[in-house]
N, C-alpha and C positions, 0 to 999 in steps of 0.2 A: 504494500500500500504506500502510495506517495505521501511524503510528510505533510503536504498541504491538506490531505484528507484525514490525517491522524489527529486525534484529540490530545491535549496536553497530558491527560492521564495515560493514554497509550504511549506517547513519547517518553514519559517519565518511567513507565514500566520497562521500556526498552533501554533507556540510557542509564538510569541511576544504578541498576544492579550490575552493570557491566564490570568485569574484573580483568586485571592483568593475569597472565599465566607465566609462571617461572619455568625455567628449563627442567627443573626437577619435577614439576607438575606434568609437563609434557611426557617426560620419561615414565612417570607413574601411569600414564595412559597407554603405555606400550610403545611409544615412539623411541627409536634409536637416534643417535646423533646424526647419522646420515639421512634419516627420515626428516628430521627437523631442518637440516640444511636444504634438502630437496623442496620441502614445503615453503620455506622462505624464498628460495630461488624461483619457485613457481608462482609466488604471490598469494599463496593460500593462507599463510600467516605472515605477520609483520613483526620483525624484531625491532624493539624500541631502543632500550639501553639497559645496561646492568642486568642482562639476562632476563629481561621481561619481554613477553610476546603477547600479541592480540590477534584475533581473527581479522581477515581482510575485509569483513563486513562492518567493522567498527567505524563509526563516523570519523571523517577526516579531522574535525576539530579536536576530537578526543585523542586521535593518533598523534596529532601535532603537539598537543599538550604533553602526552606521555613521552615523546621524544625529548622534551625539554626537562624531564624529571619532575613534572608538575601534574596538577589536575585541572580540568576545565572548570572555570569558576565564574562567579559574578554575572554580568550581563550576557557574556558569551554562553554560559550554561543555560541561563534562563531563556534566552532567545531560542536555543536549540530545543528546549522543552515546550515551546509554543506559548510561553508566558509573554505578555506585552512588554516590549522594550522599545522606547521611542527611537533612539538611534544609539549605536555604539560603533566604535572603530577599533580595529585590531582584535587580538586574541587575549582575553583576560584569563589568567591562570593562577592557581594557588600553589604556593611552595612552602614546605615546612620550614620553620625557623631553624637555622643551623645546617640546612642542606648544603653540601659542598660538591665540588667537581661537576658543576652543572655546565651544559653547553651554553655558548653565548647566544642569547635570543635574538630573533629578528627585530627590526626597529618597531614593528607594529605590536609587539607583545607587551602586555601590561601585567607585571608580576605582583601578586599580593602575597606578602610574606606573613604567615601566621601559623600557629599550631592548630591542628584540626582534630576533631573527635572521629573523623572518618577513617575507616580501615584503609591502610596504605595501598591495598591491592585494587582500589577503585580508581578509575581514570576521571571520574566526575566528582566534584566537591559535594559536600553536604548541602542540601537545598536551603536549610535555614541559614547556614553560614553564607551561602551565595546571596540570599536575599538581603541579609544584613550588610554585606559588602556592597551591594548595589546602591545602598543609600549614600555611600561615600563616593560613588562614581557617576551619579546622575543628579540633575537638579531635583529638588524635593518633590515637586508635583509629579514628575516622571517616576520617581522612586515609589511614591504612594500608589501611582497607577500600576506599577509592576507588582507590588505586594497585593493590591486589590485583585489583580488578574490571577495570581497564584492561588489566592484564597477562593476566588469565584470558581476556579476550575478544580478545586478539591485537592490541590497538591500540598496544601497546608491546612491545618485546622486552627481553632482559636488558641490552643496551647502553643502551637508552633509560631503563631503570630506574636504571642507574648515572648517566646524565646528569641525571636528576631530582635525585638526591642531590648531584650536582656543583654544582647551582644553589642548594643550600641551605647554611646555615651548618654547620660541622663537628658541632655538637651534635646534629644530626638523624641522623648516619650510623649510630649504633648501632641505629636503627629498621630498617635494611635487613634485618637477620637475622630480623625478625618477619614479613616478607612471605612469602606462599605462593600462587603462581598457581593452585594446585588448588582454592582456595576458590571456590565457584560463585556466591556471593551475598555481599552486604554483611553480613547477619546471621551467615553462616557465619564470616566473618573475625572479627567481634566476639566470637562464641562461642569461637573458637579462642584469642583473646587473653584472654578470661575464664578459660578452662581453664589457660592458661599461668600466669596470675596465681594460680590455685589450686594450682599445683605438680603438675599431672597429667601422666601419660604419655599422649600423644595420637597416634593414628593417623588419618589423613585418607582419605576416600573408599575405605573398605575393602570388599572383596567377601567376603561370607560365603556359603558353600554353602547353597542353598535359600532364602536371604533376598535376595541381591542386594547391591548397593552401598549402603552407609550413610555418612552424613556423617562421623561420628566413632566410633571405639572408644576409650574412656577407661579407662586402668588395666587393660585386658584383659577387662573384664566389662560395662562400661556403654556402651550404644549411645545416642548423641544424634543425633536428626534435627531439623534446624531447619525447621519447617513454615511455609509461607506460603500465602496464599490462591491465589496464582498456580499453584502446583503440587500443592496438596493439597485444593482445594475439590471438593465433590460427594461423593455417597454412594459412587460407584464407587471413587474414590480412597481414601476412608475405609476401605472394605472391604479393598482391597488392602493398605493400611498395617496394619490389624489382623491380617490373615493373616500378613504378614511378621513382625510382632511376636511372634505365637504361635510361629512356626517358630524365631525367634531365642531365645525362652524355652526351647524344648526343648534348645537347645545351651548353656544356662546364662547367657544374656545377659539383662540388664534393659534395657528401652528407655524412654527419656523423650523427649518431643516438645515442647520449648518453642516457642512460636509466635514468628514474626519480630517481631510487634508488641511482645511483652514483652521480647525481646532488645534492641530498639531504644529502647523508652521506659520500661521498668521494670527496668532492669539490676540495681539493687541487690537487688531481690527475687529475680531469677534467680540472682545470685551466692550469696545466702543459702540458697536451696533446693538448689542444686547442692552446696554445701558439706555440707548435711545428708545428701543422698543419698550422696555419696562417703564420708561417715563411717560408712556402714553397708553395706559390700560383702557379697555373698552368701557363704555358707560356703565354697564352692569357691575363692573368691579370697583367703581368709584363710590365714595361716600354718598349715601342716600339722603342725609339730613344736612348737607352742606353744599354750597355752590362751588366750593373749591376743595381740592384734596392735595395735601402735601405728601410727596413720596421722597424718601431718602434713597439715593443710589450711590453705591461705592464705585468710583471711577477707576478701577484698577483690576488687574488679574491676580493681585496678591492675596495674602491671607488676612489682611486687616488694614487697608489703606484709607486715605482720606475720603470724606463723603462730599457729595454734591447734592443740594436740595433743589427739587423741581416742584414748582407749584402749578397745578392745573386748574383752569377755570371751567 
């Protein structure tokens, strides 16, 4: 099955249990020295270093890490597991403190030196440790989205999430309250954080009669759907979405559909446009006993920026 069709759980079941084989282990399986030499020459097994071998079907990133005397780690491992990672460059690997006689790494290798609880025979790092490390290698919003993704896909549970923060300095602990495993994608997490920064009242994964489930209902009247090519490409999907939007409109909702690309790469524009939309709620959402309504909007993509006050007549 191609990786694109595998779930994170399927990928983790394939990647995380993988182990190195020692020469002694191969001999114990009945292979003689000349058999091992023949298998290596034929590409059926791969010799890494220090008498370690792996099957030829092991993922190239794991093989590359193993040849460096390391484990695949951090955003490189998480991306291989199908967990959301916004962007990362190079190969992130974990190396045990005190390791010596290591080969010189290529320029794109990022080495994380730490002691690990992981069995040394595994070419992949411990997932809790990899998630904790990812907070040091990504901006905070992206790191929160990564942990949300791992939790949503069932690769970690609440105890493991607590363990992630247990490995981080205390200053990271307030971020725990910003996690929500209901977020189904990285762009959804980032959109949720944007809306929190704007001071909005947010409901996630709301079911609306006749419409179905929507990503967000904001301030009781604005539906936000985070569209991506993966789930919304094609005319049939577009027709379905337009029909849902019309049904939602009959119930007094306004629907906006920022695309994942803009949420990820044009965030300031998204923040500005959402601030303008939220400053103009429909008549039904305005105060019924006053000729004007004052709404406070935070004008930033941050976690607690300055506010701007908009008065509507």
